[in-house]
C-alpha positions in Angstrom: 65.6 46.1 42.7 66.9 43.7 45.0 65.6 42.4 48.3 67.4 40.8 50.9 66.1 39.0 54.2 67.8 39.4 57.1 67.8 36.6 59.6 67.3 32.8 59.4 63.6 32.7 60.1 62.3 34.3 56.6 64.4 31.6 54.5 63.3 28.6 56.9 59.9 30.1 56.5 60.1 29.9 52.7 61.2 26.1 52.7 58.9 25.0 55.5 56.1 23.8 53.0 58.5 21.3 51.3 58.6 17.6 52.3 61.3 16.1 54.1 63.2 13.6 52.6 65.6 11.2 54.8 68.6 10.2 52.4 69.9 7.1 54.0 73.3 5.6 53.1 73.2 2.4 51.0 73.9 -0.3 53.9 70.9 1.2 56.1 68.4 1.5 52.9 69.4 -1.9 52.4 68.7 -3.1 56.0 65.1 -1.2 55.6 64.2 -3.1 52.5 65.2 -6.2 54.4 63.3 -5.5 57.3 60.2 -4.8 55.1 60.3 -8.1 53.5 60.7 -10.1 56.4 57.6 -8.2 57.8 55.8 -9.1 54.6 57.1 -12.5 54.3 54.2 -14.3 57.1 51.3 -12.6 54.6 52.9 -13.6 51.6 53.4 -17.0 52.5 49.7 -17.4 54.0 48.7 -16.2 50.2 50.9 -18.6 48.6 49.5 -21.4 51.0 45.8 -20.3 50.1 46.2 -20.6 46.3 48.0 -23.6 46.3 45.1 -25.3 48.2 42.7 -23.7 45.8 44.6 -25.1 43.0 44.8 -28.3 44.5 41.2 -28.2 45.2 40.3 -27.6 41.8 42.4 -30.1 40.3 41.1 -32.5 42.5 37.2 -31.7 41.3 38.2 -31.5 37.6 39.9 -35.3 38.2 36.5 -36.4 40.0 34.8 -35.2 37.4 36.3 -36.5 34.5 36.4 -39.9 36.3 32.6 -39.7 36.9 31.9 -38.8 33.2 34.4 -41.5 31.9 32.5 -44.0 34.3 29.1 -42.6 32.8 30.5 -43.1 29.1 31.3 -46.8 29.5 28.2 -47.9 31.3 26.4 -46.1 28.7 28.6 -47.8 25.7 28.2 -51.2 27.7 24.2 -50.8 28.1 24.1 -49.6 24.3 26.0 -52.6 23.3 24.6 -55.2 25.4 20.9 -54.0 24.4 22.1 -54.2 20.9 23.0 -57.8 21.2 19.7 -58.5 23.1 17.6 -56.9 20.2 19.7 -59.2 17.5 19.3 -62.3 19.1 15.1 -61.7 19.7 15.3 -60.9 16.0 17.2 -63.7 15.2 14.9 -66.4 17.3 11.7 -64.7 15.9 9.6 -66.7 13.7 6.1 -66.7 12.4 3.8 -69.1 14.6 3.2 -72.4 12.8 -0.6 -72.1 13.4 -1.7 -68.5 13.7 -4.8 -67.8 15.7 -8.0 -66.3 13.4 -8.3 -62.5 14.1 -10.7 -59.9 12.6 -7.9 -58.4 10.1 -4.5 -58.9 8.9 -2.6 -55.6 9.0 0.6 -55.7 6.6 3.2 -52.9 6.5 4.7 -51.8 3.4 8.5 -52.3 2.8 9.0 -55.6 1.1 6.8 -57.6 -1.5 7.2 -60.8 0.8 5.1 -59.1 3.5 2.1 -58.4 1.2 2.4 -62.1 -0.2 2.5 -63.6 3.5 -0.2 -61.2 4.8 -2.6 -62.5 1.5 -1.6 -66.3 2.2 -3.1 -65.5 5.5 -6.4 -64.0 4.3 -6.4 -67.2 1.8 -5.9 -69.7 4.7 -9.3 -68.2 6.5 -7.2 -66.7 9.2 -8.8 -63.5 8.5 -11.5 -61.8 6.0 -9.8 -58.4 5.8 -6.4 -57.1 4.9 -5.2 -53.7 5.4 -1.8 -52.4 3.5 -0.7 -49.6 5.3 1.9 -47.0 3.8 1.4 -47.4 0.6 3.1 -44.7 -1.6 0.7 -42.1 -3.4 2.4 -43.1 -6.7 2.1 -47.0 -5.9 -1.4 -48.0 -7.9 -3.5 -50.9 -6.3 -2.9 -52.5 -10.2 1.0 -52.4 -9.4 0.2 -54.2 -6.1 -1.7 -56.7 -7.8 0.8 -57.2 -10.5 3.5 -58.2 -7.5 0.9 -60.8 -6.6 -0.7 -61.8 -9.4 -1.4 -65.3 -8.4 -3.4 -63.6 -5.6 -5.2 -61.1 -7.6 -8.8 -62.5 -6.6 -7.9 -62.0 -3.0 -6.8 -58.5 -3.7 -10.4 -57.7 -5.5 -12.3 -58.9 -2.5 -10.7 -58.3 0.9 -7.8 -56.0 0.2 -7.9 -52.3 1.6 -4.7 -49.6 1.3 -4.0 -47.0 3.2 -1.6 -44.2 1.7 -1.7 -41.3 4.9 1.2 -43.0 6.9 4.8 -42.0 6.3 6.4 -44.3 9.0 6.0 -46.8 11.9 4.2 -44.1 14.2 1.8 -43.4 11.2 1.2 -47.0 10.5 -0.2 -47.5 13.6 -1.8 -44.3 13.8 -3.8 -44.8 10.7 -4.5 -48.7 11.7 -6.1 -47.8 14.9 -8.4 -45.2 12.7 -9.1 -48.1 10.4 -10.0 -50.7 13.4 -12.1 -48.4 15.4 -14.1 -47.4 11.9 -14.4 -51.2 11.3 -15.0 -52.4 14.8 -12.3 -54.5 15.0 -10.2 -55.4 18.0 -7.8 -57.8 17.0 -5.7 -57.9 14.2 -2.4 -59.9 13.0 0.7 -57.6 12.5 2.9 -58.5 9.4 6.6 -57.1 8.8 9.8 -58.0 8.6 11.5 -59.6 11.6 13.9 -56.6 12.0 11.0 -54.3 12.2 8.4 -56.1 14.1 10.0 -54.9 17.9 9.4 -51.5 16.7 6.1 -52.0 15.3 4.6 -53.9 18.2 5.9 -51.0 20.3 4.1 -48.4 18.4 1.0 -50.4 17.7 0.4 -51.2 21.2 1.0 -47.8 22.4 -1.6 -46.8 20.0 -4.0 -49.6 20.8 -3.4 -50.8 24.1 -6.9 -52.9 24.5 -6.3 -54.4 20.9 -5.1 -58.3 20.6 -2.3 -58.1 18.1 -0.8 -61.2 16.9 2.6 -60.9 15.4 3.7 -62.7 12.1 7.5 -61.7 11.5 8.6 -62.3 8.0 12.1 -63.4 7.9 14.8 -61.3 6.3 17.2 -63.9 4.5 20.2 -62.2 5.3 19.8 -62.3 8.5 19.4 -66.2 8.8 23.4 -66.4 8.0 24.7 -67.4 11.5 27.6 -64.8 10.8 25.5 -61.9 9.6 27.3 -59.7 11.8 30.5 -59.9 9.8 28.9 -58.0 6.9 29.1 -54.3 7.3 26.1 -53.6 5.2 24.0 -56.1 7.7 25.6 -55.1 10.8 25.0 -50.9 10.0 21.3 -51.9 9.1 20.8 -53.5 12.4 22.3 -51.1 14.4 20.3 -48.5 12.7 17.0 -50.0 13.3 18.3 -50.7 16.7 18.9 -46.9 17.6 15.0 -46.2 16.1 14.1 -48.8 18.9 15.6 -47.2 21.4 14.3 -44.0 20.3 10.5 -45.2 20.0 11.4 -46.8 23.7 12.4 -43.1 24.7 9.4 -41.4 23.9 7.5 -43.2 26.9 9.8 -41.0 29.2 10.1 -38.1 27.0 6.5 -36.9 26.5 4.8 -34.0 27.6 3.7 -35.2 30.9 6.9 -35.9 32.2 8.3 -32.9 30.9 5.5 -30.9 33.0 6.0 -33.3 36.1 10.1 -32.6 36.2 9.4 -29.1 35.5 7.2 -28.7 38.5 9.4 -30.9 40.8 12.5 -28.6 40.1 10.4 -25.3 39.8 7.8 -25.9 42.0 4.9 -24.9 39.5 
C-alpha cells in the first residue's frame, strides 16, 4: 500500500529534526580557519611564554642547587683534608714525656707489645704502683703476656691486672672507668700508640671527665720517616684512624640529647 503526502508541509516536517549543515566553498572554509587561528593566537602565545618562563625558572633553580652542592662538597673535602694534615702533624709531634709525673695507676691499651713494655717500665721506675692492661683477648693467657716481657715477669706478678671485657677503644675507656672507681683512683698514665692517642684521650676524658690523664704515646716506627705519607699502606692506615677519630668527635653532636633537642625545635614537641 502506497501513501502519498500532498503539499510541502509534511515533507518539511519530516526533515525538520535533522541538523543544518552549512557547506562552504573551499575558499570560504580556509578563510574561517585562518580567522579562528588568529583569534587563538594570543592565547597560544601567552601559554608558550608562560611555559618558557616556567622552564627557565626551573632551570635556574637546578643550576643554583648544583652550584651549592658542588660548593658544599668542595668545602667538606677541604675541611677533611685540612683536618687530616692537622691530625697527622699532631701525631708526628707527639712524644712521651721525658719526666712523667707519678700517677695512681698506669693503663695500657692492647694492640702492640711495645705498649705493654713501656707501661711496665713506668711501674718499675716508680711512676705508679698498679698497671691495668685493658682489652686483652679471651684466648690470650697471662703467661703468654709474661712470655712477651720475660725480663719484667716480677712486675707482672706484683702489679698487673688484666681486663678482658673491652672490645674497642670505647670499651677500654668504660672498663677503665669502672676499675678506677672500684679502686678509688683519680689519676692515670695512659699508654697507647701515638696514632691512637688522640682518639683514646677523647674517649677516656669523655668517660672520666674529672680524672687526671697523663698521655704517654708510644712511637710507631713507620711514622718516624719524614716521607711516611708516600707509603700507600701507612697513608691508608692513618686516614682510617683519622676517620675513626672524626667519628668519635661526631658522637658529641649525634647523641640522644641532641636528637631530642632537634626534634623539639622542628616538631614543637
